[in-house]
LODRENMI-743942 format. One record per residue (C-alpha): residue in three letters; chain; x, y, z. Coordinates in steps of 0.1 Angstrom, whole numbers. Layout:
<atoms>
<atom><residuo>ALA</residuo><cadena>A</cadena><east>X</east><north>Y</north><up>Z</up></atom>
...
</atoms>
This chain:
<atoms>
<atom><residuo>UNK</residuo><cadena>A</cadena><east>1182</east><north>657</north><up>897</up></atom>
<atom><residuo>UNK</residuo><cadena>A</cadena><east>1167</east><north>622</north><up>895</up></atom>
<atom><residuo>UNK</residuo><cadena>A</cadena><east>1134</east><north>635</north><up>907</up></atom>
<atom><residuo>UNK</residuo><cadena>A</cadena><east>1134</east><north>662</north><up>880</up></atom>
<atom><residuo>UNK</residuo><cadena>A</cadena><east>1139</east><north>636</north><up>853</up></atom>
<atom><residuo>UNK</residuo><cadena>A</cadena><east>1111</east><north>614</north><up>868</up></atom>
<atom><residuo>UNK</residuo><cadena>A</cadena><east>1089</east><north>645</north><up>867</up></atom>
<atom><residuo>UNK</residuo><cadena>A</cadena><east>1097</east><north>652</north><up>830</up></atom>
<atom><residuo>UNK</residuo><cadena>A</cadena><east>1090</east><north>616</north><up>822</up></atom>
<atom><residuo>UNK</residuo><cadena>A</cadena><east>1056</east><north>617</north><up>838</up></atom>
<atom><residuo>UNK</residuo><cadena>A</cadena><east>1048</east><north>649</north><up>818</up></atom>
<atom><residuo>UNK</residuo><cadena>A</cadena><east>1058</east><north>632</north><up>786</up></atom>
<atom><residuo>UNK</residuo><cadena>A</cadena><east>1039</east><north>600</north><up>793</up></atom>
<atom><residuo>UNK</residuo><cadena>A</cadena><east>1006</east><north>596</north><up>775</up></atom>
<atom><residuo>UNK</residuo><cadena>A</cadena><east>997</east><north>565</north><up>794</up></atom>
<atom><residuo>UNK</residuo><cadena>A</cadena><east>997</east><north>578</north><up>829</up></atom>
<atom><residuo>UNK</residuo><cadena>A</cadena><east>963</east><north>583</north><up>846</up></atom>
<atom><residuo>UNK</residuo><cadena>A</cadena><east>950</east><north>617</north><up>856</up></atom>
<atom><residuo>UNK</residuo><cadena>A</cadena><east>962</east><north>614</north><up>892</up></atom>
<atom><residuo>UNK</residuo><cadena>A</cadena><east>998</east><north>607</north><up>881</up></atom>
<atom><residuo>UNK</residuo><cadena>A</cadena><east>997</east><north>636</north><up>857</up></atom>
<atom><residuo>UNK</residuo><cadena>A</cadena><east>987</east><north>660</north><up>884</up></atom>
<atom><residuo>UNK</residuo><cadena>A</cadena><east>1013</east><north>646</north><up>908</up></atom>
<atom><residuo>UNK</residuo><cadena>A</cadena><east>1040</east><north>651</north><up>881</up></atom>
<atom><residuo>UNK</residuo><cadena>A</cadena><east>1029</east><north>686</north><up>874</up></atom>
<atom><residuo>UNK</residuo><cadena>A</cadena><east>1028</east><north>694</north><up>911</up></atom>
<atom><residuo>UNK</residuo><cadena>A</cadena><east>1064</east><north>681</north><up>916</up></atom>
<atom><residuo>UNK</residuo><cadena>A</cadena><east>1076</east><north>702</north><up>887</up></atom>
<atom><residuo>UNK</residuo><cadena>A</cadena><east>1058</east><north>734</north><up>899</up></atom>
<atom><residuo>UNK</residuo><cadena>A</cadena><east>1073</east><north>730</north><up>934</up></atom>
<atom><residuo>UNK</residuo><cadena>A</cadena><east>1107</east><north>735</north><up>918</up></atom>
<atom><residuo>UNK</residuo><cadena>A</cadena><east>1098</east><north>770</north><up>904</up></atom>
<atom><residuo>UNK</residuo><cadena>A</cadena><east>1112</east><north>797</north><up>927</up></atom>
<atom><residuo>UNK</residuo><cadena>A</cadena><east>1083</east><north>820</north><up>919</up></atom>
<atom><residuo>UNK</residuo><cadena>A</cadena><east>1059</east><north>795</north><up>935</up></atom>
<atom><residuo>UNK</residuo><cadena>A</cadena><east>1079</east><north>788</north><up>967</up></atom>
<atom><residuo>UNK</residuo><cadena>A</cadena><east>1056</east><north>811</north><up>987</up></atom>
<atom><residuo>UNK</residuo><cadena>A</cadena><east>1025</east><north>791</north><up>978</up></atom>
<atom><residuo>UNK</residuo><cadena>A</cadena><east>1012</east><north>763</north><up>1000</up></atom>
<atom><residuo>UNK</residuo><cadena>A</cadena><east>1011</east><north>727</north><up>988</up></atom>
<atom><residuo>UNK</residuo><cadena>A</cadena><east>973</east><north>730</north><up>984</up></atom>
<atom><residuo>UNK</residuo><cadena>A</cadena><east>977</east><north>762</north><up>962</up></atom>
<atom><residuo>UNK</residuo><cadena>A</cadena><east>1004</east><north>745</north><up>940</up></atom>
<atom><residuo>UNK</residuo><cadena>A</cadena><east>982</east><north>715</north><up>937</up></atom>
<atom><residuo>UNK</residuo><cadena>A</cadena><east>953</east><north>736</north><up>924</up></atom>
<atom><residuo>UNK</residuo><cadena>A</cadena><east>976</east><north>752</north><up>898</up></atom>
<atom><residuo>UNK</residuo><cadena>A</cadena><east>988</east><north>718</north><up>888</up></atom>
<atom><residuo>UNK</residuo><cadena>A</cadena><east>953</east><north>705</north><up>884</up></atom>
<atom><residuo>UNK</residuo><cadena>A</cadena><east>945</east><north>734</north><up>860</up></atom>
<atom><residuo>UNK</residuo><cadena>A</cadena><east>978</east><north>734</north><up>841</up></atom>
<atom><residuo>UNK</residuo><cadena>A</cadena><east>978</east><north>722</north><up>805</up></atom>
<atom><residuo>UNK</residuo><cadena>A</cadena><east>1009</east><north>705</north><up>791</up></atom>
<atom><residuo>UNK</residuo><cadena>A</cadena><east>1017</east><north>718</north><up>756</up></atom>
<atom><residuo>UNK</residuo><cadena>A</cadena><east>1044</east><north>713</north><up>730</up></atom>
<atom><residuo>UNK</residuo><cadena>A</cadena><east>1059</east><north>735</north><up>702</up></atom>
<atom><residuo>UNK</residuo><cadena>A</cadena><east>1085</east><north>727</north><up>676</up></atom>
<atom><residuo>UNK</residuo><cadena>A</cadena><east>1115</east><north>748</north><up>666</up></atom>
<atom><residuo>UNK</residuo><cadena>A</cadena><east>1108</east><north>783</north><up>655</up></atom>
<atom><residuo>UNK</residuo><cadena>A</cadena><east>1071</east><north>780</north><up>664</up></atom>
<atom><residuo>UNK</residuo><cadena>A</cadena><east>1057</east><north>810</north><up>683</up></atom>
<atom><residuo>UNK</residuo><cadena>A</cadena><east>1040</east><north>803</north><up>716</up></atom>
<atom><residuo>UNK</residuo><cadena>A</cadena><east>1026</east><north>838</north><up>715</up></atom>
<atom><residuo>UNK</residuo><cadena>A</cadena><east>1031</east><north>870</north><up>694</up></atom>
<atom><residuo>UNK</residuo><cadena>A</cadena><east>1027</east><north>907</north><up>700</up></atom>
<atom><residuo>UNK</residuo><cadena>A</cadena><east>990</east><north>916</north><up>702</up></atom>
<atom><residuo>UNK</residuo><cadena>A</cadena><east>980</east><north>881</north><up>712</up></atom>
<atom><residuo>UNK</residuo><cadena>A</cadena><east>957</east><north>880</north><up>743</up></atom>
<atom><residuo>UNK</residuo><cadena>A</cadena><east>977</east><north>879</north><up>776</up></atom>
<atom><residuo>UNK</residuo><cadena>A</cadena><east>957</east><north>852</north><up>793</up></atom>
<atom><residuo>UNK</residuo><cadena>A</cadena><east>982</east><north>828</north><up>808</up></atom>
<atom><residuo>UNK</residuo><cadena>A</cadena><east>1014</east><north>821</north><up>826</up></atom>
<atom><residuo>UNK</residuo><cadena>A</cadena><east>1039</east><north>796</north><up>812</up></atom>
<atom><residuo>UNK</residuo><cadena>A</cadena><east>1064</east><north>773</north><up>829</up></atom>
<atom><residuo>UNK</residuo><cadena>A</cadena><east>1091</east><north>758</north><up>806</up></atom>
<atom><residuo>UNK</residuo><cadena>A</cadena><east>1096</east><north>721</north><up>812</up></atom>
<atom><residuo>UNK</residuo><cadena>A</cadena><east>1122</east><north>714</north><up>785</up></atom>
<atom><residuo>UNK</residuo><cadena>A</cadena><east>1138</east><north>731</north><up>755</up></atom>
<atom><residuo>UNK</residuo><cadena>A</cadena><east>1148</east><north>767</north><up>748</up></atom>
<atom><residuo>UNK</residuo><cadena>A</cadena><east>1125</east><north>797</north><up>743</up></atom>
<atom><residuo>UNK</residuo><cadena>A</cadena><east>1135</east><north>833</north><up>733</up></atom>
<atom><residuo>UNK</residuo><cadena>A</cadena><east>1116</east><north>864</north><up>743</up></atom>
<atom><residuo>UNK</residuo><cadena>A</cadena><east>1118</east><north>895</north><up>722</up></atom>
<atom><residuo>UNK</residuo><cadena>A</cadena><east>1102</east><north>924</north><up>704</up></atom>
<atom><residuo>UNK</residuo><cadena>A</cadena><east>1104</east><north>939</north><up>669</up></atom>
<atom><residuo>UNK</residuo><cadena>A</cadena><east>1121</east><north>971</north><up>660</up></atom>
<atom><residuo>UNK</residuo><cadena>A</cadena><east>1116</east><north>990</north><up>627</up></atom>
<atom><residuo>UNK</residuo><cadena>A</cadena><east>1118</east><north>968</north><up>597</up></atom>
<atom><residuo>UNK</residuo><cadena>A</cadena><east>1108</east><north>938</north><up>618</up></atom>
<atom><residuo>UNK</residuo><cadena>A</cadena><east>1143</east><north>935</north><up>632</up></atom>
<atom><residuo>UNK</residuo><cadena>A</cadena><east>1143</east><north>913</north><up>663</up></atom>
<atom><residuo>UNK</residuo><cadena>A</cadena><east>1154</east><north>926</north><up>696</up></atom>
<atom><residuo>UNK</residuo><cadena>A</cadena><east>1161</east><north>897</north><up>719</up></atom>
<atom><residuo>UNK</residuo><cadena>A</cadena><east>1152</east><north>903</north><up>756</up></atom>
<atom><residuo>UNK</residuo><cadena>A</cadena><east>1160</east><north>869</north><up>771</up></atom>
<atom><residuo>UNK</residuo><cadena>A</cadena><east>1169</east><north>833</north><up>764</up></atom>
<atom><residuo>UNK</residuo><cadena>A</cadena><east>1150</east><north>809</north><up>786</up></atom>
<atom><residuo>UNK</residuo><cadena>A</cadena><east>1158</east><north>773</north><up>795</up></atom>
<atom><residuo>UNK</residuo><cadena>A</cadena><east>1140</east><north>746</north><up>816</up></atom>
<atom><residuo>UNK</residuo><cadena>A</cadena><east>1121</east><north>757</north><up>847</up></atom>
<atom><residuo>UNK</residuo><cadena>A</cadena><east>1119</east><north>793</north><up>835</up></atom>
<atom><residuo>UNK</residuo><cadena>A</cadena><east>1087</east><north>813</north><up>839</up></atom>
<atom><residuo>UNK</residuo><cadena>A</cadena><east>1074</east><north>836</north><up>811</up></atom>
<atom><residuo>UNK</residuo><cadena>A</cadena><east>1043</east><north>855</north><up>801</up></atom>
<atom><residuo>UNK</residuo><cadena>A</cadena><east>1042</east><north>870</north><up>836</up></atom>
<atom><residuo>UNK</residuo><cadena>A</cadena><east>1030</east><north>904</north><up>823</up></atom>
<atom><residuo>UNK</residuo><cadena>A</cadena><east>995</east><north>889</north><up>824</up></atom>
<atom><residuo>UNK</residuo><cadena>A</cadena><east>998</east><north>890</north><up>862</up></atom>
<atom><residuo>UNK</residuo><cadena>A</cadena><east>1004</east><north>928</north><up>861</up></atom>
<atom><residuo>UNK</residuo><cadena>A</cadena><east>972</east><north>934</north><up>842</up></atom>
<atom><residuo>UNK</residuo><cadena>A</cadena><east>985</east><north>934</north><up>806</up></atom>
<atom><residuo>UNK</residuo><cadena>A</cadena><east>956</east><north>926</north><up>783</up></atom>
<atom><residuo>UNK</residuo><cadena>A</cadena><east>977</east><north>919</north><up>751</up></atom>
<atom><residuo>UNK</residuo><cadena>A</cadena><east>1012</east><north>907</north><up>745</up></atom>
<atom><residuo>UNK</residuo><cadena>A</cadena><east>1039</east><north>933</north><up>737</up></atom>
<atom><residuo>UNK</residuo><cadena>A</cadena><east>1066</east><north>907</north><up>731</up></atom>
<atom><residuo>UNK</residuo><cadena>A</cadena><east>1069</east><north>873</north><up>714</up></atom>
<atom><residuo>UNK</residuo><cadena>A</cadena><east>1079</east><north>839</north><up>727</up></atom>
<atom><residuo>UNK</residuo><cadena>A</cadena><east>1095</east><north>816</north><up>702</up></atom>
<atom><residuo>UNK</residuo><cadena>A</cadena><east>1109</east><north>781</north><up>705</up></atom>
<atom><residuo>UNK</residuo><cadena>A</cadena><east>1147</east><north>778</north><up>696</up></atom>
<atom><residuo>UNK</residuo><cadena>A</cadena><east>1152</east><north>741</north><up>704</up></atom>
<atom><residuo>UNK</residuo><cadena>A</cadena><east>1140</east><north>711</north><up>683</up></atom>
<atom><residuo>UNK</residuo><cadena>A</cadena><east>1110</east><north>709</north><up>707</up></atom>
<atom><residuo>UNK</residuo><cadena>A</cadena><east>1098</east><north>727</north><up>738</up></atom>
<atom><residuo>UNK</residuo><cadena>A</cadena><east>1074</east><north>715</north><up>764</up></atom>
<atom><residuo>UNK</residuo><cadena>A</cadena><east>1057</east><north>739</north><up>788</up></atom>
<atom><residuo>UNK</residuo><cadena>A</cadena><east>1028</east><north>741</north><up>813</up></atom>
<atom><residuo>UNK</residuo><cadena>A</cadena><east>1002</east><north>767</north><up>806</up></atom>
<atom><residuo>UNK</residuo><cadena>A</cadena><east>982</east><north>781</north><up>836</up></atom>
<atom><residuo>UNK</residuo><cadena>A</cadena><east>954</east><north>805</north><up>828</up></atom>
<atom><residuo>UNK</residuo><cadena>A</cadena><east>952</east><north>839</north><up>845</up></atom>
<atom><residuo>UNK</residuo><cadena>A</cadena><east>918</east><north>828</north><up>858</up></atom>
<atom><residuo>UNK</residuo><cadena>A</cadena><east>935</east><north>801</north><up>878</up></atom>
<atom><residuo>UNK</residuo><cadena>A</cadena><east>961</east><north>824</north><up>893</up></atom>
<atom><residuo>UNK</residuo><cadena>A</cadena><east>940</east><north>854</north><up>900</up></atom>
<atom><residuo>UNK</residuo><cadena>A</cadena><east>925</east><north>840</north><up>933</up></atom>
<atom><residuo>UNK</residuo><cadena>A</cadena><east>960</east><north>835</north><up>946</up></atom>
<atom><residuo>UNK</residuo><cadena>A</cadena><east>969</east><north>871</north><up>939</up></atom>
<atom><residuo>UNK</residuo><cadena>A</cadena><east>939</east><north>882</north><up>960</up></atom>
<atom><residuo>UNK</residuo><cadena>A</cadena><east>944</east><north>857</north><up>988</up></atom>
<atom><residuo>UNK</residuo><cadena>A</cadena><east>982</east><north>855</north><up>992</up></atom>
<atom><residuo>UNK</residuo><cadena>A</cadena><east>1000</east><north>889</north><up>996</up></atom>
<atom><residuo>UNK</residuo><cadena>A</cadena><east>1034</east><north>870</north><up>998</up></atom>
<atom><residuo>UNK</residuo><cadena>A</cadena><east>1028</east><north>857</north><up>963</up></atom>
<atom><residuo>UNK</residuo><cadena>A</cadena><east>1022</east><north>892</north><up>950</up></atom>
<atom><residuo>UNK</residuo><cadena>A</cadena><east>1055</east><north>903</north><up>965</up></atom>
<atom><residuo>UNK</residuo><cadena>A</cadena><east>1072</east><north>873</north><up>949</up></atom>
<atom><residuo>UNK</residuo><cadena>A</cadena><east>1057</east><north>882</north><up>915</up></atom>
<atom><residuo>UNK</residuo><cadena>A</cadena><east>1070</east><north>918</north><up>918</up></atom>
<atom><residuo>UNK</residuo><cadena>A</cadena><east>1105</east><north>905</north><up>927</up></atom>
<atom><residuo>UNK</residuo><cadena>A</cadena><east>1105</east><north>881</north><up>898</up></atom>
<atom><residuo>UNK</residuo><cadena>A</cadena><east>1095</east><north>909</north><up>873</up></atom>
<atom><residuo>UNK</residuo><cadena>A</cadena><east>1121</east><north>932</north><up>889</up></atom>
<atom><residuo>UNK</residuo><cadena>A</cadena><east>1148</east><north>905</north><up>884</up></atom>
<atom><residuo>UNK</residuo><cadena>A</cadena><east>1137</east><north>900</north><up>847</up></atom>
<atom><residuo>UNK</residuo><cadena>A</cadena><east>1140</east><north>938</north><up>842</up></atom>
<atom><residuo>UNK</residuo><cadena>A</cadena><east>1175</east><north>939</north><up>857</up></atom>
<atom><residuo>UNK</residuo><cadena>A</cadena><east>1185</east><north>911</north><up>833</up></atom>
<atom><residuo>UNK</residuo><cadena>A</cadena><east>1173</east><north>930</north><up>803</up></atom>
<atom><residuo>UNK</residuo><cadena>A</cadena><east>1192</east><north>961</north><up>815</up></atom>
<atom><residuo>UNK</residuo><cadena>A</cadena><east>1224</east><north>941</north><up>820</up></atom>
<atom><residuo>UNK</residuo><cadena>A</cadena><east>1219</east><north>927</north><up>785</up></atom>
<atom><residuo>UNK</residuo><cadena>A</cadena><east>1215</east><north>962</north><up>770</up></atom>
<atom><residuo>UNK</residuo><cadena>A</cadena><east>1246</east><north>974</north><up>789</up></atom>
<atom><residuo>UNK</residuo><cadena>A</cadena><east>1267</east><north>946</north><up>774</up></atom>
<atom><residuo>UNK</residuo><cadena>A</cadena><east>1255</east><north>955</north><up>739</up></atom>
<atom><residuo>UNK</residuo><cadena>A</cadena><east>1268</east><north>990</north><up>744</up></atom>
<atom><residuo>UNK</residuo><cadena>A</cadena><east>1301</east><north>983</north><up>761</up></atom>
<atom><residuo>UNK</residuo><cadena>A</cadena><east>1314</east><north>950</north><up>745</up></atom>
<atom><residuo>UNK</residuo><cadena>A</cadena><east>1324</east><north>946</north><up>709</up></atom>
<atom><residuo>UNK</residuo><cadena>A</cadena><east>1307</east><north>920</north><up>686</up></atom>
<atom><residuo>UNK</residuo><cadena>A</cadena><east>1335</east><north>894</north><up>688</up></atom>
<atom><residuo>UNK</residuo><cadena>A</cadena><east>1335</east><north>895</north><up>726</up></atom>
<atom><residuo>UNK</residuo><cadena>A</cadena><east>1297</east><north>892</north><up>728</up></atom>
<atom><residuo>UNK</residuo><cadena>A</cadena><east>1297</east><north>862</north><up>705</up></atom>
<atom><residuo>UNK</residuo><cadena>A</cadena><east>1325</east><north>844</north><up>724</up></atom>
<atom><residuo>UNK</residuo><cadena>A</cadena><east>1308</east><north>851</north><up>757</up></atom>
<atom><residuo>UNK</residuo><cadena>A</cadena><east>1276</east><north>837</north><up>743</up></atom>
<atom><residuo>UNK</residuo><cadena>A</cadena><east>1294</east><north>805</north><up>734</up></atom>
<atom><residuo>UNK</residuo><cadena>A</cadena><east>1309</east><north>803</north><up>769</up></atom>
<atom><residuo>UNK</residuo><cadena>A</cadena><east>1275</east><north>809</north><up>785</up></atom>
<atom><residuo>UNK</residuo><cadena>A</cadena><east>1259</east><north>782</north><up>763</up></atom>
<atom><residuo>UNK</residuo><cadena>A</cadena><east>1287</east><north>757</north><up>772</up></atom>
<atom><residuo>UNK</residuo><cadena>A</cadena><east>1283</east><north>764</north><up>809</up></atom>
<atom><residuo>UNK</residuo><cadena>A</cadena><east>1245</east><north>759</north><up>809</up></atom>
<atom><residuo>UNK</residuo><cadena>A</cadena><east>1241</east><north>732</north><up>783</up></atom>
<atom><residuo>UNK</residuo><cadena>A</cadena><east>1275</east><north>717</north><up>776</up></atom>
<atom><residuo>UNK</residuo><cadena>A</cadena><east>1284</east><north>681</north><up>782</up></atom>
<atom><residuo>UNK</residuo><cadena>A</cadena><east>1319</east><north>672</north><up>792</up></atom>
<atom><residuo>UNK</residuo><cadena>A</cadena><east>1336</east><north>649</north><up>767</up></atom>
<atom><residuo>UNK</residuo><cadena>A</cadena><east>1372</east><north>643</north><up>780</up></atom>
<atom><residuo>UNK</residuo><cadena>A</cadena><east>1388</east><north>677</north><up>781</up></atom>
<atom><residuo>UNK</residuo><cadena>A</cadena><east>1363</east><north>691</north><up>756</up></atom>
<atom><residuo>UNK</residuo><cadena>A</cadena><east>1328</east><north>704</north><up>759</up></atom>
<atom><residuo>UNK</residuo><cadena>A</cadena><east>1300</east><north>693</north><up>736</up></atom>
<atom><residuo>UNK</residuo><cadena>A</cadena><east>1268</east><north>714</north><up>731</up></atom>
<atom><residuo>UNK</residuo><cadena>A</cadena><east>1241</east><north>696</north><up>712</up></atom>
<atom><residuo>UNK</residuo><cadena>A</cadena><east>1212</east><north>713</north><up>693</up></atom>
<atom><residuo>UNK</residuo><cadena>A</cadena><east>1235</east><north>742</north><up>684</up></atom>
<atom><residuo>UNK</residuo><cadena>A</cadena><east>1220</east><north>776</north><up>673</up></atom>
<atom><residuo>UNK</residuo><cadena>A</cadena><east>1216</east><north>787</north><up>637</up></atom>
<atom><residuo>UNK</residuo><cadena>A</cadena><east>1240</east><north>815</north><up>630</up></atom>
<atom><residuo>UNK</residuo><cadena>A</cadena><east>1212</east><north>840</north><up>624</up></atom>
<atom><residuo>UNK</residuo><cadena>A</cadena><east>1198</east><north>833</north><up>658</up></atom>
<atom><residuo>UNK</residuo><cadena>A</cadena><east>1233</east><north>838</north><up>674</up></atom>
<atom><residuo>UNK</residuo><cadena>A</cadena><east>1234</east><north>871</north><up>656</up></atom>
<atom><residuo>UNK</residuo><cadena>A</cadena><east>1199</east><north>881</north><up>669</up></atom>
<atom><residuo>UNK</residuo><cadena>A</cadena><east>1208</east><north>871</north><up>705</up></atom>
<atom><residuo>UNK</residuo><cadena>A</cadena><east>1242</east><north>889</north><up>705</up></atom>
<atom><residuo>UNK</residuo><cadena>A</cadena><east>1231</east><north>920</north><up>686</up></atom>
<atom><residuo>UNK</residuo><cadena>A</cadena><east>1254</east><north>914</north><up>657</up></atom>
<atom><residuo>UNK</residuo><cadena>A</cadena><east>1250</east><north>904</north><up>620</up></atom>
<atom><residuo>UNK</residuo><cadena>A</cadena><east>1250</east><north>869</north><up>605</up></atom>
<atom><residuo>UNK</residuo><cadena>A</cadena><east>1282</east><north>878</north><up>586</up></atom>
<atom><residuo>UNK</residuo><cadena>A</cadena><east>1300</east><north>888</north><up>618</up></atom>
<atom><residuo>UNK</residuo><cadena>A</cadena><east>1289</east><north>856</north><up>635</up></atom>
<atom><residuo>UNK</residuo><cadena>A</cadena><east>1301</east><north>835</north><up>605</up></atom>
<atom><residuo>UNK</residuo><cadena>A</cadena><east>1335</east><north>853</north><up>605</up></atom>
<atom><residuo>UNK</residuo><cadena>A</cadena><east>1340</east><north>849</north><up>643</up></atom>
<atom><residuo>UNK</residuo><cadena>A</cadena><east>1330</east><north>812</north><up>643</up></atom>
<atom><residuo>UNK</residuo><cadena>A</cadena><east>1352</east><north>804</north><up>613</up></atom>
<atom><residuo>UNK</residuo><cadena>A</cadena><east>1382</east><north>822</north><up>629</up></atom>
<atom><residuo>UNK</residuo><cadena>A</cadena><east>1377</east><north>803</north><up>661</up></atom>
<atom><residuo>UNK</residuo><cadena>A</cadena><east>1376</east><north>770</north><up>641</up></atom>
<atom><residuo>UNK</residuo><cadena>A</cadena><east>1408</east><north>779</north><up>623</up></atom>
<atom><residuo>UNK</residuo><cadena>A</cadena><east>1424</east><north>785</north><up>656</up></atom>
<atom><residuo>UNK</residuo><cadena>A</cadena><east>1413</east><north>750</north><up>667</up></atom>
<atom><residuo>UNK</residuo><cadena>A</cadena><east>1393</east><north>765</north><up>696</up></atom>
<atom><residuo>UNK</residuo><cadena>A</cadena><east>1359</east><north>751</north><up>684</up></atom>
<atom><residuo>UNK</residuo><cadena>A</cadena><east>1344</east><north>728</north><up>659</up></atom>
<atom><residuo>UNK</residuo><cadena>A</cadena><east>1308</east><north>731</north><up>648</up></atom>
<atom><residuo>UNK</residuo><cadena>A</cadena><east>1281</east><north>721</north><up>624</up></atom>
<atom><residuo>UNK</residuo><cadena>A</cadena><east>1244</east><north>726</north><up>620</up></atom>
<atom><residuo>UNK</residuo><cadena>A</cadena><east>1236</east><north>703</north><up>650</up></atom>
<atom><residuo>UNK</residuo><cadena>A</cadena><east>1264</east><north>707</north><up>676</up></atom>
<atom><residuo>UNK</residuo><cadena>A</cadena><east>1294</east><north>726</north><up>688</up></atom>
<atom><residuo>UNK</residuo><cadena>A</cadena><east>1325</east><north>712</north><up>704</up></atom>
<atom><residuo>UNK</residuo><cadena>A</cadena><east>1347</east><north>735</north><up>724</up></atom>
<atom><residuo>UNK</residuo><cadena>A</cadena><east>1383</east><north>722</north><up>725</up></atom>
<atom><residuo>UNK</residuo><cadena>A</cadena><east>1393</east><north>741</north><up>757</up></atom>
<atom><residuo>UNK</residuo><cadena>A</cadena><east>1370</east><north>764</north><up>777</up></atom>
<atom><residuo>UNK</residuo><cadena>A</cadena><east>1398</east><north>783</north><up>794</up></atom>
<atom><residuo>UNK</residuo><cadena>A</cadena><east>1416</east><north>790</north><up>761</up></atom>
<atom><residuo>UNK</residuo><cadena>A</cadena><east>1383</east><north>802</north><up>746</up></atom>
<atom><residuo>UNK</residuo><cadena>A</cadena><east>1377</east><north>824</north><up>776</up></atom>
<atom><residuo>UNK</residuo><cadena>A</cadena><east>1411</east><north>839</north><up>773</up></atom>
<atom><residuo>UNK</residuo><cadena>A</cadena><east>1404</east><north>848</north><up>737</up></atom>
<atom><residuo>UNK</residuo><cadena>A</cadena><east>1374</east><north>869</north><up>747</up></atom>
<atom><residuo>UNK</residuo><cadena>A</cadena><east>1397</east><north>889</north><up>770</up></atom>
<atom><residuo>UNK</residuo><cadena>A</cadena><east>1420</east><north>899</north><up>742</up></atom>
</atoms>
């Protein structure tokens, strides 16, 4: 964990020299499961070509019909992937956190994006590696091709599981399970309670859970009246995770 934070600090630093920057990027990329089948030399080449970029909340990293020319590695923050249905209604495919990989359709020959990637945290930092830098590895390392196919297959299974939950579970259960998942992945223990900073806007919770903003508001207010959670625009405090989990089973 300490090495991860050192890596992020290197990436943020504007004063480090080029060698230190590449070393930090290399250390970060070594943590990505998709790249585990690459040699140190191959990862070093990717790190040397990688560009560190930032985006603020609600900023799009790419949109549908943008050129699919790069692969992205999320260093910090949250990013959502999705598409648009009729009437520009969002359909959320995945919610990504640090060390996630996205934009991988470029590896499969996609010329233009069919989905969007949008920042959901106050800020996100990510490494951008051009397809031109990755293409030689696809030709030279068959194990890497297999790893890419397995990665994309895993992403498809996650999307299928998400669609199944939308069909089987009611809106209240989906919202509560989203809160539990958020607490498990981003929560900080404060005594017997769990604090989640940088809480989601209610419309975003609705988009992610396939519900309406009105439903999200009603469920959150009901949970607050039951003293299970407290929330504002910036954070959420879960009083008791086990009690909240039992509520989702009712």
